C-alpha positions in Angstrom: -0.9 7.0 5.3 -0.1 10.3 3.6 -2.3 11.3 0.7 -0.3 11.4 -2.5 -1.4 12.4 -6.0 0.2 11.3 -9.2 -0.4 13.0 -12.5 0.1 11.1 -15.8 1.7 13.5 -18.3 1.3 11.3 -21.4 4.9 10.2 -21.6 6.1 6.6 -21.6 5.6 5.0 -18.2 8.9 3.8 -16.7 9.4 0.1 -16.0 9.0 -0.5 -12.3 10.1 -3.6 -10.4 9.4 -4.4 -6.8 13.1 -4.8 -6.1 13.9 -1.3 -7.4 10.8 0.5 -6.0 9.6 -1.5 -3.0 8.0 1.5 -1.3 5.8 2.2 -4.3 4.6 -1.4 -4.5 4.0 -1.6 -0.8 1.9 1.6 -0.8 -0.1 0.4 -3.8 -0.9 -2.9 -2.1 -1.8 -1.1 1.2 -4.1 1.2 -0.7 -5.9 -1.7 -2.3 -6.3 -3.4 1.1 -7.7 -0.2 2.7 -10.1 0.2 -0.3 -11.3 -3.3 0.2 -11.9 -2.7 3.9 -13.7 0.5 3.2 -16.0 -1.3 0.8 -16.6 -3.9 3.5 -15.0 -6.7 1.4 -12.3 -7.2 4.1 -12.6 -7.0 7.8 -10.0 -5.0 9.8 -8.5 -8.2 11.1 -8.1 -9.5 7.5 -6.5 -6.3 6.4 -4.1 -6.4 9.4 -3.1 -10.0 8.6 -2.5 -9.1 5.0 -0.3 -6.2 6.2 1.7 -8.5 8.3 2.4 -10.6 5.2 3.4 -7.5 3.2 5.7 -6.4 6.1 7.4 -9.8 6.0 7.8 -9.5 2.2 9.1 -5.9 2.1 10.7 -5.7 5.5 10.0 -3.1 8.2 12.2 -0.4 6.4 9.3 0.6 4.0 6.4 0.1 6.4 4.5 3.0 7.8 1.7 1.8 10.0 -1.6 3.6 10.1 -5.1 2.9 11.1 -7.9 1.8 8.8 -9.1 5.3 8.2 -5.6 6.4 7.0 -4.8 8.5 10.1 -1.7 8.0 12.3 
């Protein structure tokens, strides 16, 4: 997964919906799963199973698969 940085500029945050911005929500959920795995709160197999569920929810179009350390 590519590292991306976001900077809050103090303005009003736009309303986001999963239907309008599926890639954002998918990447946010993936980041949470990877963080939980890194903290040893999830095993790699648990993370993979969760990713399968996310893939089925968002479809393959928005899924970039990587390894648990974020490399490709």
